[in-house]
C-alpha positions as CSV (number, residue, x, y, z in Angstrom):
1,M,36.3,-23.3,-31.3
2,A,38.9,-20.7,-30.4
3,R,37.7,-18.4,-33.2
4,F,34.1,-19.0,-32.1
5,A,34.9,-18.1,-28.5
6,V,36.6,-14.9,-29.7
7,L,33.6,-14.0,-31.9
8,V,31.2,-14.6,-29.0
9,S,33.3,-12.4,-26.7
10,L,33.5,-9.6,-29.3
11,L,29.7,-9.7,-29.8
12,T,29.1,-9.7,-26.1
13,L,31.4,-6.7,-25.6
14,L,29.7,-4.9,-28.5
15,A,26.3,-5.6,-27.0
16,V,27.4,-4.3,-23.6
17,T,28.9,-1.2,-25.2
18,L,25.8,-0.4,-27.2
19,L,23.6,-0.9,-24.1
20,A,25.8,1.5,-22.2
21,Q,25.6,4.0,-25.0
22,T,21.8,3.8,-25.2
23,T,20.9,3.6,-21.5
24,P,20.1,7.1,-20.2
25,V,22.0,8.5,-17.3
26,S,20.6,11.0,-14.7
27,D,21.8,14.6,-15.0
28,P,23.9,15.5,-11.9
29,Q,22.3,19.0,-11.8
30,A,18.9,17.4,-11.7
31,L,19.9,15.0,-8.9
32,S,21.3,18.0,-6.9
33,L,18.1,20.0,-7.3
34,A,15.9,17.0,-6.4
35,A,18.0,16.5,-3.2
36,K,17.7,20.2,-2.3
37,S,13.9,20.0,-2.8
38,V,13.5,16.9,-0.6
39,A,15.7,18.5,2.0
40,A,13.7,21.7,1.9
41,M,10.4,19.8,2.4
42,S,11.7,17.4,5.1
43,G,14.0,19.7,7.0
44,G,16.4,16.8,7.3
45,N,13.8,14.6,8.9
46,A,12.8,11.2,7.7
47,V,9.2,11.0,6.4
48,S,7.5,7.6,6.4
49,D,3.9,8.6,6.1
50,V,1.5,11.5,5.8
51,T,-2.2,12.2,6.3
52,L,-3.8,15.3,5.1
53,A,-7.4,16.2,5.7
54,G,-9.6,19.2,4.8
55,S,-12.4,20.6,2.7
56,V,-12.7,19.8,-1.0
57,T,-14.5,21.1,-4.1
58,W,-14.9,18.5,-6.8
59,I,-15.7,19.7,-10.4
60,A,-16.7,17.3,-13.1
61,G,-18.1,19.1,-16.1
62,S,-21.2,21.0,-15.0
63,D,-21.3,19.1,-11.7
64,T,-19.8,20.8,-8.7
65,E,-19.8,19.0,-5.3
66,T,-18.3,19.9,-2.0
67,G,-17.3,17.9,1.0
68,T,-14.2,16.6,2.9
69,A,-11.0,15.0,1.7
70,T,-8.5,12.6,3.4
71,L,-5.2,12.1,1.5
72,Q,-2.9,9.4,3.0
73,A,0.5,8.1,1.9
74,K,2.9,5.5,3.2
75,G,6.4,5.6,1.7
76,I,6.7,6.5,-2.0
77,G,4.6,3.5,-3.1
78,E,1.2,3.7,-1.4
79,S,-1.5,6.3,-1.4
80,R,-5.2,6.6,-0.7
81,V,-7.5,9.5,-1.6
82,E,-11.0,9.5,0.0
83,L,-13.5,12.1,-0.9
84,K,-16.8,12.4,1.0
85,L,-18.8,14.6,-1.3
86,S,-22.4,15.9,-1.4
87,G,-23.0,13.4,-4.3
88,G,-21.5,10.4,-2.5
89,R,-18.1,8.9,-1.6
90,R,-15.2,8.5,-4.0
91,T,-11.9,6.7,-3.3
92,E,-8.7,6.1,-5.3
93,I,-5.9,3.8,-4.1
94,R,-2.5,3.3,-5.6
95,N,-0.1,0.6,-4.4
96,N,3.4,-0.2,-5.8
97,S,4.7,-2.1,-2.8
98,S,4.6,-5.5,-4.6
99,G,6.8,-4.2,-7.3
100,V,3.9,-4.2,-9.8
101,P,2.1,-0.9,-10.1
102,Q,-1.6,-1.3,-9.2
103,G,-4.6,1.0,-8.6
104,A,-8.3,0.9,-7.8
105,R,-11.0,3.4,-7.5
106,T,-14.5,3.4,-6.2
107,G,-17.2,5.7,-7.5
108,T,-20.4,7.0,-5.9
109,D,-22.1,3.6,-6.9
110,G,-19.8,1.9,-4.3
111,V,-18.3,-0.5,-7.0
112,R,-14.5,-0.9,-6.9
113,R,-12.9,-0.9,-10.3
114,S,-9.2,-1.7,-11.1
115,S,-7.2,1.0,-12.7
116,A,-5.4,0.3,-15.9
117,Q,-1.8,-0.4,-15.3
118,H,-0.7,2.2,-17.9
119,N,-2.3,4.8,-15.5
120,C,-0.2,3.5,-12.6
121,L,3.3,4.2,-13.8
122,T,3.5,7.8,-12.4
123,D,3.9,8.6,-8.7
124,P,1.3,7.1,-6.4
125,V,1.8,10.0,-4.0
126,W,1.1,12.9,-6.3
127,F,-0.4,15.1,-3.5
128,F,2.8,15.3,-1.3
129,A,6.0,15.7,-3.2
130,G,8.1,14.8,-0.2
131,L,7.1,11.2,-0.9
132,S,7.3,11.4,-4.7
133,S,10.0,10.3,-7.1
134,L,12.1,13.3,-6.1
135,A,12.9,11.3,-3.0
136,A,13.9,8.2,-5.0
137,A,17.2,9.3,-6.5
138,S,18.8,5.9,-5.5
139,N,16.4,4.0,-7.7
140,P,18.5,2.9,-10.7
141,K,15.3,2.7,-12.9
142,L,14.6,6.4,-12.5
143,V,16.2,9.0,-14.8
144,F,16.5,12.6,-13.7
145,V,16.8,15.3,-16.4
146,Y,17.4,19.0,-15.8
147,V,15.3,20.8,-18.3
148,G,16.3,24.3,-17.1
149,P,15.0,27.6,-15.7
150,E,11.6,28.7,-17.1
151,Q,8.7,31.1,-16.6
152,R,5.5,29.2,-15.6
153,E,2.2,31.0,-14.9
154,G,4.3,34.2,-14.6
155,V,6.6,32.7,-12.0
156,S,10.3,31.7,-12.3
157,V,10.8,27.9,-11.8
158,Q,13.5,25.2,-12.1
159,H,12.1,22.4,-14.4
160,L,13.1,18.8,-13.7
161,R,11.9,15.8,-15.6
162,L,11.8,12.2,-14.3
163,Y,10.9,9.0,-16.1
164,Q,11.5,5.2,-15.7
165,S,14.1,3.4,-17.8
166,L,13.7,-0.4,-17.7
167,G,16.5,-1.3,-20.2
168,S,13.9,-2.6,-22.6
169,E,14.2,-2.6,-26.4
170,P,13.8,0.9,-27.8
171,K,10.1,0.7,-28.8
172,T,9.0,-0.6,-25.4
173,Q,11.2,1.8,-23.6
174,N,9.7,4.8,-25.5
175,I,6.3,3.7,-24.4
176,I,7.4,3.2,-20.7
177,Q,9.1,6.6,-20.8
178,R,6.0,8.4,-22.2
179,L,3.7,6.7,-19.6
180,S,5.9,7.4,-16.6
181,T,7.2,10.9,-17.3
182,L,6.7,13.5,-14.5
183,D,7.7,17.1,-14.8
184,F,8.5,18.9,-11.5
185,Y,8.6,22.7,-11.3
186,L,10.5,24.0,-8.3
187,D,10.7,27.4,-6.7
188,P,14.3,28.6,-7.6
189,V,14.9,30.0,-4.1
190,S,13.2,27.7,-1.7
191,F,13.3,24.6,-4.0
192,L,9.8,23.7,-2.9
193,P,7.7,22.1,-5.7
194,L,5.1,24.4,-7.1
195,A,3.6,22.0,-9.6
196,I,3.9,18.5,-11.1
197,T,2.6,17.7,-14.6
198,F,2.1,14.2,-16.2
199,K,-0.3,12.4,-18.5
200,V,-3.3,10.3,-17.8
201,H,-5.0,8.0,-20.3
202,P,-8.4,6.3,-20.9
203,D,-8.4,2.9,-19.3
204,D,-8.8,1.2,-22.7
205,D,-6.3,3.4,-24.6
206,L,-2.7,4.0,-23.6
207,T,-2.0,5.9,-26.8
208,T,-4.2,8.9,-25.9
209,D,-2.4,11.4,-23.6
210,I,-4.5,13.7,-21.4
211,P,-2.5,16.4,-19.6
212,A,-2.8,16.4,-15.8
213,E,-1.4,18.8,-13.3
214,V,-1.1,19.2,-9.5
215,R,-0.4,22.6,-8.0
216,F,0.9,23.2,-4.4
217,A,0.7,26.4,-2.3
218,N,0.7,27.7,1.2
219,Y,3.5,25.4,2.6
220,Q,3.4,25.2,6.4
221,A,5.6,23.4,8.9
222,V,4.2,20.3,10.6
223,N,6.6,18.7,13.0
224,G,9.5,20.2,11.1
225,I,8.2,19.1,7.7
226,L,6.8,21.5,5.1
227,V,3.4,20.5,3.9
228,P,1.3,22.2,1.2
229,L,-2.1,23.3,2.7
230,H,-3.6,24.1,-0.7
231,I,-3.6,21.4,-3.4
232,Q,-5.3,21.5,-6.8
233,R,-5.5,18.9,-9.4
234,L,-6.3,19.8,-13.0
235,V,-7.1,17.4,-15.9
236,N,-7.0,18.6,-19.5
237,G,-6.7,22.2,-18.4
238,G,-9.7,22.2,-16.1
239,L,-9.8,22.1,-12.3
240,L,-10.9,18.7,-11.1
241,F,-10.7,19.2,-7.4
242,D,-9.4,21.8,-5.0
243,V,-8.4,20.8,-1.5
244,V,-7.7,23.2,1.5
245,V,-5.9,21.2,4.1
246,T,-7.0,21.9,7.7
247,T,-5.1,19.1,9.5
248,A,-1.8,17.4,8.6
249,Q,-0.1,14.6,10.4
250,V,3.3,13.0,9.6
251,N,5.0,9.8,10.7
252,T,2.0,8.4,12.6
253,G,2.9,4.8,11.7
254,L,0.1,4.1,9.1
255,S,-0.5,0.4,8.4
256,D,-0.8,-1.1,5.0
257,V,-4.5,-1.8,5.4
258,P,-5.9,1.4,4.0
259,F,-3.8,0.9,0.8
260,S,-4.9,-2.6,0.0
261,I,-6.1,-3.1,-3.5
262,Q,-8.0,-6.3,-2.7
């Protein structure tokens, strides 16, 4: 029994050691840059919610529609995008508040459809980086990686990469990492996010990666918080929609109702 107990202890110690060796750790430089970026956006103020509204141009293949957009977020886990277009209304909701990433979208036919969970592992609040994963450095499941300085679209940037680490076996973790990876590109002087890139996937195929990108411009102060007044979202290299924000509100005390998936 004594030998068995010693063997169990050694195996346990080995397992813990191997786990420690294989569990990724955030890069201190990446954490520092993320903190500077959040501070630059928030001005040291707490941000609980945001509502952005303005004009939008929606492009889907040869179809171009115009209208108005309302983008709402509560915390880092809830978002709602509502587009009132010349061709009808579209909405997209993301909600991670239960701990299980969920999403739903409604097309111009008025039918609500659930989003595949593999498309819900990146940030719900993709349109306002002040409530993105950059502000979640205390989350032990997030890994921050400093990729380094780069030139992007002819502009100097600092490149950070974030992904989820769930402590799963390697094959599962590799899938989670691929589905959850976000790349942030920060202005090297102001530390404001200029772009975020990630991958989206067909609802019935998590193995096919489609590049997506969000670009931010024209930051303006709203109650001491810097908000981008020009937001573009691209999918597979093509512009999907272009929003020019005309009104922005922060910390208005949004309820959870607009973000309900049910």
